[in-house]
Backbone as CSV, one residue per row, in Angstrom:
resi,resn,N_x,N_y,N_z,CA_x,CA_y,CA_z,C_x,C_y,C_z
1,MET,7.740,-31.650,48.998,9.201,-31.525,49.035,9.669,-30.807,47.770
2,PRO,10.459,-29.747,47.903,10.939,-29.015,46.732,11.757,-29.907,45.807
3,LEU,11.812,-29.525,44.545,12.614,-30.279,43.585,14.094,-30.093,43.895
4,SER,14.855,-31.147,43.664,16.300,-31.053,43.866,16.923,-30.254,42.722
5,ALA,18.163,-29.811,42.954,18.867,-29.059,41.909,19.028,-29.914,40.655
6,ALA,19.280,-31.219,40.856,19.452,-32.120,39.708,18.157,-32.245,38.911
7,GLN,17.013,-32.337,39.617,15.730,-32.419,38.935,15.446,-31.150,38.139
8,LYS,15.721,-30.000,38.750,15.484,-28.728,38.059,16.346,-28.628,36.800
9,THR,17.600,-29.029,36.909,18.494,-28.994,35.744,17.985,-29.915,34.645
10,ALA,17.570,-31.123,35.027,17.077,-32.098,34.051,15.816,-31.576,33.353
11,ILE,14.921,-30.956,34.110,13.678,-30.436,33.542,13.973,-29.280,32.590
12,GLU,14.839,-28.370,33.009,15.173,-27.235,32.149,15.850,-27.703,30.859
13,THR,16.688,-28.722,30.965,17.337,-29.283,29.777,16.309,-29.896,28.837
14,THR,15.343,-30.616,29.392,14.268,-31.216,28.591,13.503,-30.134,27.831
15,ILE,13.161,-29.060,28.514,12.414,-27.973,27.892,13.216,-27.357,26.743
16,LYS,14.484,-27.047,27.000,15.297,-26.376,25.987,15.556,-27.280,24.781
17,GLU,15.828,-28.541,25.036,16.074,-29.478,23.930,14.836,-29.640,23.066
18,SER,13.673,-29.665,23.700,12.425,-29.808,22.952,12.170,-28.590,22.065
19,ILE,12.373,-27.392,22.602,12.155,-26.174,21.828,13.148,-26.086,20.677
20,ARG,14.397,-26.427,20.934,15.416,-26.361,19.863,15.108,-27.360,18.749
21,ALA,14.644,-28.547,19.129,14.289,-29.548,18.120,13.114,-29.067,17.287
22,LYS,12.155,-28.420,17.949,10.986,-27.895,17.240,11.390,-26.785,16.280
23,LEU,12.267,-25.895,16.717,12.724,-24.810,15.856,13.497,-25.338,14.650
24,LYS,14.280,-26.356,14.880,15.111,-26.924,13.809,14.259,-27.465,12.676
25,ASN,13.126,-28.057,13.026,12.291,-28.713,12.019,11.058,-27.909,11.635
26,TYR,10.982,-26.664,12.102,9.759,-25.887,11.923,9.723,-25.123,10.607
27,THR,8.587,-25.200,9.934,8.290,-24.327,8.803,6.842,-23.891,8.963
28,PRO,6.541,-22.611,8.784,5.167,-22.138,8.951,4.204,-22.918,8.069
29,GLU,3.066,-23.289,8.644,2.084,-24.089,7.910,1.506,-23.303,6.735
30,THR,1.263,-22.022,6.927,0.715,-21.175,5.870,1.822,-20.280,5.331
31,LYS,2.095,-20.379,4.047,3.200,-19.647,3.450,2.848,-18.195,3.123
32,VAL,1.602,-17.968,2.670,1.227,-16.639,2.206,-0.024,-16.155,2.943
33,MET,0.120,-15.073,3.690,-1.005,-14.443,4.392,-0.857,-12.930,4.222
34,PRO,-1.147,-12.403,3.026,-0.807,-11.003,2.708,-1.417,-9.955,3.631
35,PHE,-2.666,-10.150,4.058,-3.291,-9.169,4.929,-2.695,-9.201,6.328
36,HIS,-2.508,-10.422,6.858,-1.916,-10.587,8.187,-0.489,-10.039,8.221
37,TYR,0.283,-10.334,7.166,1.673,-9.892,7.125,1.760,-8.369,7.180
38,ARG,0.892,-7.708,6.432,0.948,-6.246,6.379,0.449,-5.614,7.673
39,LEU,-0.466,-6.292,8.327,-1.007,-5.750,9.572,-0.082,-6.011,10.760
40,LEU,0.432,-7.236,10.844,1.169,-7.651,12.037,2.655,-7.920,11.798
41,GLY,3.039,-8.210,10.568,4.430,-8.540,10.279,4.635,-10.035,10.164
42,LYS,5.519,-10.446,9.262,5.763,-11.873,9.053,6.352,-12.546,10.284
43,ASP,7.206,-11.822,11.002,7.866,-12.426,12.160,6.845,-12.762,13.247
44,ARG,5.880,-11.848,13.488,4.870,-12.114,14.511,3.957,-13.270,14.082
45,MET,3.599,-13.304,12.807,2.749,-14.394,12.326,3.475,-15.725,12.378
46,ALA,4.771,-15.717,12.097,5.560,-16.950,12.178,5.640,-17.433,13.622
47,LEU,5.818,-16.490,14.557,5.871,-16.857,15.969,4.525,-17.416,16.421
48,TYR,3.438,-16.763,15.990,2.101,-17.254,16.345,1.885,-18.668,15.820
49,SER,2.261,-18.908,14.572,2.118,-20.235,13.967,2.953,-21.263,14.724
50,PHE,4.151,-20.839,15.155,5.023,-21.743,15.905,4.391,-22.123,17.238
51,ILE,3.804,-21.158,17.921,3.158,-21.425,19.206,2.005,-22.400,19.037
52,GLN,1.203,-22.191,17.986,0.091,-23.098,17.708,0.590,-24.518,17.460
53,SER,1.668,-24.620,16.703,2.253,-25.927,16.406,2.825,-26.567,17.661
54,LEU,3.467,-25.751,18.497,4.054,-26.261,19.734,2.986,-26.806,20.668
55,ASN,1.835,-26.140,20.706,0.755,-26.590,21.591,0.328,-28.022,21.304
56,THR,0.384,-28.423,20.051,-0.065,-29.768,19.682,0.919,-30.846,20.129
57,THR,2.169,-30.475,20.375,3.180,-31.471,20.747,3.679,-31.300,22.182
58,PHE,3.150,-30.308,22.893,3.630,-30.007,24.249,3.545,-31.226,25.160
59,GLY,2.430,-31.959,25.054,2.238,-33.099,25.942,3.318,-34.138,25.787
60,VAL,3.573,-34.558,24.554,4.541,-35.623,24.297,5.973,-35.152,24.476
61,SER,6.289,-33.966,23.944,7.684,-33.526,23.912,8.161,-32.882,25.208
62,ILE,7.235,-32.336,26.000,7.655,-31.645,27.225,6.986,-32.214,28.472
63,PHE,5.656,-32.228,28.519,4.974,-32.611,29.749,5.241,-34.060,30.157
64,GLU,5.256,-34.973,29.205,5.513,-36.379,29.556,6.913,-36.582,30.136
65,PRO,7.984,-36.152,29.440,9.314,-36.332,30.037,9.502,-35.564,31.344
66,VAL,8.866,-34.402,31.461,8.938,-33.643,32.717,8.271,-34.434,33.838
67,ALA,7.119,-35.037,33.551,6.422,-35.842,34.557,7.281,-37.012,35.017
68,VAL,7.965,-37.652,34.082,8.840,-38.781,34.427,9.970,-38.323,35.341
69,THR,10.582,-37.191,35.019,11.661,-36.653,35.850,11.161,-36.333,37.253
70,LEU,9.988,-35.705,37.337,9.430,-35.347,38.637,9.118,-36.570,39.491
71,ALA,8.660,-37.642,38.852,8.152,-38.801,39.594,9.239,-39.730,40.108
72,GLN,10.451,-39.593,39.639,11.507,-40.563,39.938,11.711,-40.793,41.431
73,ASN,11.598,-39.753,42.228,11.862,-39.878,43.665,10.641,-40.299,44.475
74,ASN,9.471,-40.380,43.829,8.240,-40.638,44.572,7.549,-41.952,44.222
75,PHE,8.013,-42.612,43.163,7.382,-43.850,42.730,8.444,-44.905,42.429
76,LYS,8.073,-46.160,42.656,8.996,-47.270,42.409,9.249,-47.462,40.922
77,ILE,8.184,-47.395,40.128,8.288,-47.579,38.679,7.684,-46.363,37.993
78,VAL,8.428,-45.788,37.063,7.979,-44.616,36.318,8.281,-44.853,34.842
79,LYS,7.227,-44.856,34.007,7.421,-45.087,32.575,6.473,-44.184,31.785
80,ARG,6.764,-44.034,30.515,5.874,-43.271,29.634,5.587,-44.065,28.372
81,GLN,4.431,-43.775,27.777,3.983,-44.441,26.561,4.008,-45.962,26.719
82,VAL,3.247,-46.422,27.712,3.216,-47.848,28.059,1.982,-48.513,27.446
83,LYS,2.191,-49.679,26.845,1.064,-50.468,26.355,0.392,-51.163,27.540
84,PRO,-0.894,-50.939,27.750,-1.583,-51.636,28.851,-1.780,-53.104,28.493
85,HIS,-2.250,-53.878,29.445,-2.548,-55.286,29.197,-3.517,-55.395,28.027
86,ASN,-3.406,-56.456,27.237,-4.168,-56.528,25.986,-5.357,-57.478,26.023
87,GLN,-5.880,-57.758,27.229,-7.056,-58.613,27.306,-8.108,-58.026,28.246
88,ILE,-9.370,-58.114,27.810,-10.514,-57.707,28.626,-11.577,-58.789,28.483
89,SER,-12.183,-59.154,29.589,-13.192,-60.218,29.535,-14.474,-59.732,28.860
90,GLU,-15.199,-60.683,28.319,-16.460,-60.384,27.651,-17.436,-59.682,28.599
91,GLU,-17.502,-60.165,29.828,-18.422,-59.558,30.797,-17.966,-58.167,31.215
92,ALA,-16.665,-57.949,31.255,-16.159,-56.608,31.569,-16.535,-55.625,30.464
93,HIS,-16.465,-56.075,29.215,-16.889,-55.223,28.096,-18.350,-54.820,28.264
94,ARG,-19.189,-55.782,28.636,-20.604,-55.492,28.833,-20.795,-54.495,29.979
95,ALA,-20.039,-54.702,31.054,-20.145,-53.808,32.213,-19.731,-52.385,31.854
96,ILE,-18.662,-52.256,31.052,-18.209,-50.932,30.628,-19.291,-50.229,29.815
97,GLN,-19.893,-50.952,28.889,-20.950,-50.358,28.073,-22.130,-49.921,28.937
98,HIS,-22.466,-50.745,29.910,-23.577,-50.430,30.808,-23.273,-49.166,31.625
99,ILE,-22.051,-49.071,32.127,-21.652,-47.895,32.919,-21.727,-46.638,32.064
100,VAL,-21.155,-46.689,30.870,-21.132,-45.518,29.994,-22.541,-45.107,29.584
101,ASP,-23.382,-46.089,29.256,-24.770,-45.786,28.870,-25.518,-45.090,30.001
102,ASN,-25.359,-45.595,31.208,-26.057,-45.003,32.355,-25.587,-43.590,32.652
103,LEU,-24.287,-43.337,32.459,-23.764,-41.991,32.664,-24.263,-41.047,31.574
104,ALA,-24.299,-41.546,30.332,-24.720,-40.715,29.209,-26.181,-40.292,29.333
105,THR,-27.000,-41.162,29.922,-28.426,-40.862,30.078,-28.738,-40.258,31.438
106,THR,-27.676,-40.005,32.225,-27.774,-39.433,33.580,-28.577,-40.316,34.535
107,GLU,-28.688,-41.591,34.218,-29.341,-42.518,35.143,-28.429,-42.851,36.316
108,ALA,-27.149,-42.556,36.161,-26.182,-42.787,37.234,-25.202,-41.635,37.270
109,GLN,-24.575,-41.444,38.418,-23.519,-40.465,38.583,-22.177,-41.196,38.620
110,PRO,-21.113,-40.580,38.090,-19.810,-41.247,38.093,-19.337,-41.571,39.505
111,ASN,-18.877,-42.799,39.685,-18.390,-43.269,40.983,-17.255,-44.247,40.722
112,LYS,-16.047,-43.747,40.750,-14.877,-44.548,40.373,-14.747,-45.811,41.202
113,SER,-14.938,-45.702,42.500,-14.787,-46.856,43.377,-15.792,-47.951,43.042
114,ALA,-17.059,-47.580,42.888,-18.099,-48.561,42.572,-17.887,-49.160,41.194
115,GLU,-17.491,-48.335,40.234,-17.248,-48.827,38.870,-16.094,-49.812,38.844
116,THR,-15.042,-49.519,39.605,-13.892,-50.424,39.656,-14.280,-51.765,40.257
117,GLU,-15.056,-51.733,41.310,-15.473,-52.999,41.940,-16.392,-53.801,41.022
118,THR,-17.215,-53.121,40.245,-18.043,-53.810,39.254,-17.167,-54.545,38.245
119,LEU,-16.147,-53.868,37.770,-15.232,-54.480,36.800,-14.396,-55.590,37.437
120,ARG,-14.043,-55.425,38.701,-13.248,-56.447,39.389,-14.023,-57.772,39.464
121,ARG,-15.335,-57.663,39.704,-16.157,-58.873,39.858,-16.239,-59.688,38.561
122,VAL,-16.102,-59.015,37.423,-16.274,-59.716,36.145,-15.000,-59.697,35.297
123,CYS,-13.876,-59.328,35.892,-12.648,-59.099,35.118,-12.125,-60.342,34.406
124,ARG,-12.553,-61.543,34.881,-12.128,-62.779,34.217,-13.323,-63.694,33.912
125,THR,-14.483,-63.072,33.784,-15.697,-63.840,33.526,-16.011,-63.835,32.034
126,GLY,-16.250,-65.018,31.481,-16.551,-65.130,30.062,-15.290,-65.175,29.226
127,LYS,-15.480,-65.124,27.931,-14.352,-65.189,27.001,-13.420,-63.995,27.197
128,MET,-12.124,-64.262,27.148,-11.140,-63.181,27.229,-10.841,-62.685,25.816
129,ASN,-11.150,-61.435,25.564,-10.947,-60.851,24.238,-9.638,-60.072,24.189
130,THR,-8.883,-60.275,23.113,-7.664,-59.506,22.906,-8.028,-58.139,22.349
131,VAL,-7.484,-57.085,22.958,-7.830,-55.713,22.586,-6.571,-54.889,22.343
132,LYS,-6.722,-53.823,21.604,-5.635,-52.870,21.384,-6.055,-51.544,21.988
133,LEU,-5.523,-51.250,23.155,-5.942,-50.055,23.887,-4.959,-48.903,23.682
134,THR,-5.446,-47.698,23.946,-4.596,-46.507,23.908,-3.447,-46.651,24.894
135,LYS,-2.255,-46.232,24.475,-1.108,-46.296,25.380,-1.304,-45.362,26.573
136,VAL,-0.744,-45.771,27.699,-0.753,-44.942,28.907,0.371,-43.913,28.769
137,ASP,0.028,-42.632,28.857,1.047,-41.584,28.696,2.103,-41.664,29.799
138,VAL,1.653,-41.727,31.046,2.582,-41.816,32.187,2.090,-42.907,33.125
139,TRP,2.957,-43.882,33.371,2.644,-45.048,34.214,3.431,-44.923,35.514
140,LEU,2.733,-44.869,36.631,3.372,-44.716,37.937,2.960,-45.868,38.844
141,GLU,3.946,-46.437,39.531,3.653,-47.537,40.450,4.384,-47.310,41.772
142,LYS,3.630,-47.368,42.864,4.213,-47.191,44.186,4.848,-48.483,44.686
143,GLU,5.590,-48.383,45.771,6.212,-49.560,46.382,5.168,-50.610,46.754
144,THR,3.968,-50.168,47.087,2.884,-51.066,47.483,2.254,-51.789,46.295
145,GLY,2.627,-51.382,45.085,2.028,-51.950,43.886,0.863,-51.135,43.354
146,GLU,0.460,-50.094,44.077,-0.644,-49.246,43.641,-0.286,-48.566,42.315
147,LEU,-1.204,-48.670,41.346,-0.957,-48.172,39.999,-1.705,-46.867,39.727
148,PHE,-1.034,-45.961,39.025,-1.660,-44.725,38.559,-1.359,-44.602,37.069
149,LEU,-2.407,-44.673,36.257,-2.271,-44.629,34.806,-2.795,-43.278,34.331
150,LEU,-1.894,-42.419,33.854,-2.252,-41.047,33.518,-2.344,-40.842,32.015
151,ASP,-3.414,-40.188,31.605,-3.577,-39.788,30.218,-3.553,-38.266,30.157
152,LEU,-2.502,-37.703,29.572,-2.350,-36.255,29.492,-3.197,-35.692,28.354
153,LYS,-4.035,-34.732,28.676,-4.919,-34.137,27.691,-4.634,-32.650,27.539
154,THR,-5.102,-32.088,26.425,-5.037,-30.642,26.267,-5.947,-29.995,27.308
155,VAL,-5.729,-28.720,27.564,-6.462,-28.073,28.665,-7.937,-27.848,28.339
156,LYS,-8.291,-27.863,27.052,-9.693,-27.681,26.666,-10.109,-28.745,25.652
157,PRO,-10.290,-29.979,26.114,-10.705,-31.042,25.191,-12.091,-30.753,24.617
158,ASN,-12.370,-31.339,23.474,-13.687,-31.185,22.864,-14.751,-31.842,23.728
159,LYS,-15.912,-31.219,23.805,-16.992,-31.747,24.633,-17.390,-33.150,24.212
160,GLY,-17.326,-33.420,22.908,-17.738,-34.723,22.406,-16.821,-35.857,22.793
161,ASP,-15.658,-35.519,23.376,-14.691,-36.562,23.728,-14.894,-37.125,25.128
162,PHE,-15.777,-36.554,25.923,-15.940,-36.991,27.312,-16.230,-38.486,27.409
163,GLU,-17.187,-38.944,26.612,-17.584,-40.350,26.676,-16.429,-41.259,26.259
164,LYS,-15.686,-40.847,25.248,-14.539,-41.634,24.776,-13.474,-41.740,25.860
165,PHE,-13.213,-40.638,26.551,-12.203,-40.650,27.613,-12.626,-41.562,28.765
166,LYS,-13.899,-41.485,29.133,-14.393,-42.323,30.224,-14.254,-43.795,29.863
167,ARG,-14.610,-44.133,28.638,-14.494,-45.522,28.203,-13.037,-45.994,28.262
168,MET,-12.120,-45.128,27.863,-10.704,-45.486,27.900,-10.250,-45.777,29.331
169,LEU,-10.652,-44.930,30.284,-10.268,-45.146,31.679,-10.814,-46.478,32.184
170,LEU,-12.049,-46.795,31.830,-12.653,-48.063,32.251,-11.952,-49.247,31.594
171,GLU,-11.581,-49.109,30.349,-10.889,-50.195,29.646,-9.505,-50.436,30.241
172,TRP,-8.778,-49.368,30.556,-7.479,-49.531,31.213,-7.654,-50.294,32.530
173,THR,-8.656,-49.895,33.290,-8.907,-50.536,34.581,-9.254,-52.006,34.401
174,ALA,-10.158,-52.301,33.477,-10.569,-53.686,33.236,-9.396,-54.541,32.769
175,ALA,-8.543,-53.976,31.927,-7.395,-54.724,31.412,-6.407,-55.058,32.526
176,GLU,-6.129,-54.088,33.393,-5.187,-54.358,34.480,-5.778,-55.319,35.505
177,LEU,-7.092,-55.266,35.702,-7.738,-56.217,36.611,-7.755,-57.618,36.001
178,ALA,-7.847,-57.713,34.681,-7.770,-59.017,34.027,-6.390,-59.629,34.241
179,ARG,-5.378,-58.797,34.258,-4.023,-59.269,34.519,-3.858,-59.658,35.989
180,ASN,-4.429,-58.826,36.877,-4.320,-59.064,38.313,-5.599,-58.590,38.990
181,PRO,-6.539,-59.498,39.287,-7.842,-59.118,39.849,-7.771,-58.345,41.167
182,SER,-6.677,-58.452,41.875,-6.562,-57.744,43.151,-5.816,-56.410,43.006
183,ALA,-5.531,-56.015,41.774,-4.765,-54.785,41.545,-5.495,-53.561,42.094
184,ASN,-4.710,-52.625,42.627,-5.231,-51.336,43.075,-4.864,-50.324,41.994
185,VAL,-5.784,-50.099,41.063,-5.467,-49.317,39.864,-6.315,-48.049,39.789
186,HIS,-5.658,-46.949,39.428,-6.315,-45.655,39.288,-6.034,-45.130,37.879
187,ALA,-7.052,-45.040,37.059,-6.913,-44.484,35.719,-7.390,-43.035,35.768
188,ILE,-6.528,-42.124,35.308,-6.753,-40.699,35.573,-6.529,-39.851,34.314
189,ILE,-7.401,-38.866,34.108,-7.189,-37.831,33.101,-6.368,-36.720,33.750
190,ALA,-5.283,-36.315,33.086,-4.375,-35.305,33.634,-4.377,-34.064,32.737
191,ILE,-4.654,-32.928,33.333,-4.678,-31.650,32.617,-3.517,-30.800,33.152
192,PRO,-2.538,-30.419,32.304,-1.319,-29.763,32.788,-1.531,-28.451,33.537
193,TYR,-2.538,-27.662,33.149,-2.794,-26.404,33.865,-4.261,-26.029,33.718
194,ASN,-4.694,-25.136,34.577,-6.084,-24.705,34.589,-6.220,-23.369,33.861
195,PRO,-6.788,-23.372,32.638,-6.900,-22.125,31.886,-7.933,-21.167,32.465
196,TYR,-8.725,-21.652,33.432,-9.765,-20.820,34.029,-9.337,-20.224,35.372
197,ALA,-8.121,-20.502,35.797,-7.651,-20.031,37.098,-7.811,-18.512,37.205
198,PRO,-8.168,-17.986,38.392,-8.267,-18.694,39.680,-9.589,-19.421,39.912
199,LYS,-10.483,-19.406,38.921,-11.724,-20.159,39.074,-11.438,-21.652,38.937
200,PRO,-12.276,-22.507,39.519,-12.069,-23.954,39.407,-12.173,-24.425,37.964
201,TYR,-11.557,-25.558,37.679,-11.649,-26.174,36.358,-12.981,-26.910,36.273
202,ARG,-13.896,-26.402,35.455,-15.261,-26.934,35.444,-15.643,-27.629,34.143
203,ARG,-14.745,-27.718,33.216,-15.096,-28.222,31.893,-15.686,-29.638,31.937
204,TRP,-15.145,-30.467,32.847,-15.564,-31.865,32.872,-16.926,-32.070,33.534
205,THR,-17.306,-31.200,34.423,-18.533,-31.443,35.180,-19.775,-31.334,34.307
206,MET,-19.675,-30.665,33.191,-20.853,-30.461,32.348,-21.392,-31.767,31.780
207,LYS,-20.533,-32.735,31.561,-20.968,-33.978,30.939,-21.258,-35.094,31.932
208,GLY,-20.834,-34.934,33.182,-21.135,-35.934,34.194,-20.529,-37.293,33.918
209,MET,-19.379,-37.332,33.256,-18.753,-38.610,32.914,-17.655,-39.016,33.903
210,LEU,-16.946,-38.048,34.425,-15.807,-38.361,35.291,-16.149,-38.170,36.758
211,ASP,-15.548,-39.041,37.580,-15.573,-38.855,39.025,-14.486,-37.825,39.322
212,ILE,-14.885,-36.581,39.484,-13.941,-35.469,39.536,-12.872,-35.646,40.611
213,LYS,-13.245,-36.199,41.746,-12.296,-36.345,42.853,-11.274,-37.455,42.622
214,HIS,-11.612,-38.422,41.777,-10.750,-39.599,41.643,-10.258,-39.882,40.228
215,GLU,-10.777,-39.182,39.226,-10.386,-39.467,37.848,-9.844,-38.238,37.118
216,LEU,-9.595,-37.167,37.846,-9.123,-35.942,37.220,-8.105,-35.246,38.108
217,LEU,-6.960,-34.893,37.511,-5.943,-34.086,38.176,-5.625,-32.909,37.267
218,VAL,-5.680,-31.698,37.829,-5.487,-30.491,37.028,-4.424,-29.595,37.649
219,GLY,-3.499,-29.127,36.817,-2.555,-28.094,37.217,-1.729,-28.421,38.444
220,GLU,-1.804,-27.554,39.435,-0.997,-27.705,40.649,-1.236,-29.051,41.314
221,GLU,-2.485,-29.488,41.355,-2.814,-30.776,41.967,-2.099,-31.914,41.247
222,LEU,-2.034,-31.842,39.924,-1.357,-32.871,39.127,0.130,-32.915,39.420
223,TRP,0.795,-31.778,39.304,2.254,-31.761,39.424,2.722,-32.012,40.858
224,ASP,1.944,-31.559,41.837,2.302,-31.852,43.227,2.070,-33.327,43.546
225,PHE,1.081,-33.950,42.906,0.875,-35.386,43.080,2.070,-36.163,42.523
226,ILE,2.539,-35.764,41.366,3.647,-36.474,40.720,4.977,-36.211,41.420
227,GLY,5.237,-34.930,41.721,6.563,-34.562,42.208,6.655,-34.238,43.681
228,GLY,5.523,-34.193,44.378,5.532,-33.836,45.785,5.128,-32.377,45.972
229,GLU,4.746,-32.040,47.197,4.266,-30.689,47.489,5.293,-29.635,47.085
230,GLY,4.841,-28.631,46.385,5.725,-27.559,45.935,6.285,-27.772,44.539
231,ALA,6.047,-28.948,43.949,6.616,-29.256,42.635,6.094,-28.305,41.558
232,TYR,4.812,-27.959,41.641,4.206,-27.099,40.624,4.907,-25.748,40.548
233,ASN,5.089,-25.106,41.682,5.736,-23.799,41.688,7.191,-23.891,41.237
234,ASP,7.883,-24.953,41.639,9.253,-25.157,41.175,9.288,-25.366,39.664
235,LEU,8.281,-26.070,39.157,8.204,-26.347,37.725,8.010,-25.060,36.930
236,LEU,7.162,-24.170,37.436,6.980,-22.883,36.774,8.309,-22.122,36.705
237,GLY,9.099,-22.209,37.772,10.411,-21.566,37.780,11.331,-22.144,36.723
238,CYS,11.249,-23.464,36.523,12.073,-24.127,35.497,11.723,-23.600,34.108
239,PHE,10.424,-23.479,33.831,9.998,-22.970,32.530,10.440,-21.523,32.344
240,GLU,10.348,-20.736,33.410,10.748,-19.329,33.313,12.233,-19.196,33.031
241,ARG,13.064,-19.946,33.754,14.515,-19.866,33.545,14.901,-20.344,32.147
242,ALA,14.246,-21.418,31.689,14.534,-21.918,30.335,14.155,-20.870,29.294
243,GLY,13.011,-20.211,29.514,12.566,-19.177,28.577,13.499,-17.995,28.527
244,ILE,13.968,-17.561,29.710,14.899,-16.430,29.770,16.196,-16.778,29.052
245,GLU,16.702,-17.994,29.288,17.957,-18.412,28.663,17.830,-18.492,27.143
246,MET,16.656,-18.846,26.661,16.483,-19.057,25.219,15.910,-17.837,24.497
247,ARG,15.619,-16.780,25.219,14.921,-15.652,24.607,15.655,-15.083,23.400
248,SER,16.944,-14.820,23.551,17.697,-14.237,22.432,17.784,-15.228,21.273
249,GLU,17.881,-16.504,21.591,17.945,-17.548,20.571,16.638,-17.592,19.761
250,ILE,15.513,-17.500,20.463,14.205,-17.523,19.804,13.987,-16.242,18.997
251,ASP,14.370,-15.090,19.570,14.220,-13.817,18.854,15.033,-13.820,17.561
252,ALA,16.245,-14.360,17.640,17.103,-14.405,16.456,16.499,-15.292,15.377
253,TYR,15.892,-16.377,15.793,15.299,-17.308,14.824,14.167,-16.629,14.075
254,PHE,13.269,-15.945,14.780,12.099,-15.375,14.130,12.375,-14.043,13.458
255,SER,13.521,-13.437,13.743,13.867,-12.188,13.072,14.089,-12.412,11.573
256,LYS,14.407,-13.632,11.170,14.655,-13.909,9.758,13.365,-13.867,8.925
257,PHE,12.217,-13.852,9.604,10.938,-13.785,8.894,10.499,-12.355,8.611
258,LYS,11.235,-11.374,9.138,10.850,-9.976,8.911,10.976,-9.620,7.424
């Protein structure tokens, strides 16, 4: 379902407010780059530095609030930066370690359904340990109670982080099952766009840690899941219109670096 006019307006406003806030507080990280300045110009180097800085905050300042706006019409509960349940059973901790070890040594292949059922069986077995888990970037709950816990990542995460991400997804699942053993919970890594398009996103398959079909959403698949079919293309239009509206404003800002 296409985005409504109100959703498009809200998304474009979010984008513009985020960029203006970034510009207001922005100062180039490197003050003196004599060779770069003479070759490319201070204004271009300042813009490049700004883009690099923006990339580090895109998830929190733009993608998260945009996801919340998109999800409002499709989910009963929509929240961002949510603290997950703070208890995991002793046996669930052991099960998580066993799952991760087997994946790391390629003795097993990732299987979200089987892993979840393993954790469900032991979610309240043994001592309950209080834990401090990573916040859920975007928390979505359907009318049926089905949970989707999304962690927004950069489009090219470091290879060494695969195991850490998998452990986080398992811990989120174990924690929610400790709260409610019958919960239908999906912990998912979310990648805003596919930098390899039109080729498939293959970065995750190299490590064999994620169940690609059930623990990863990338680009169009992600945004259409959150906002409904067609949301991705509508979202691109929102970014384009916001960019066109702000172009002269951005050009004027960086012209002062000439």
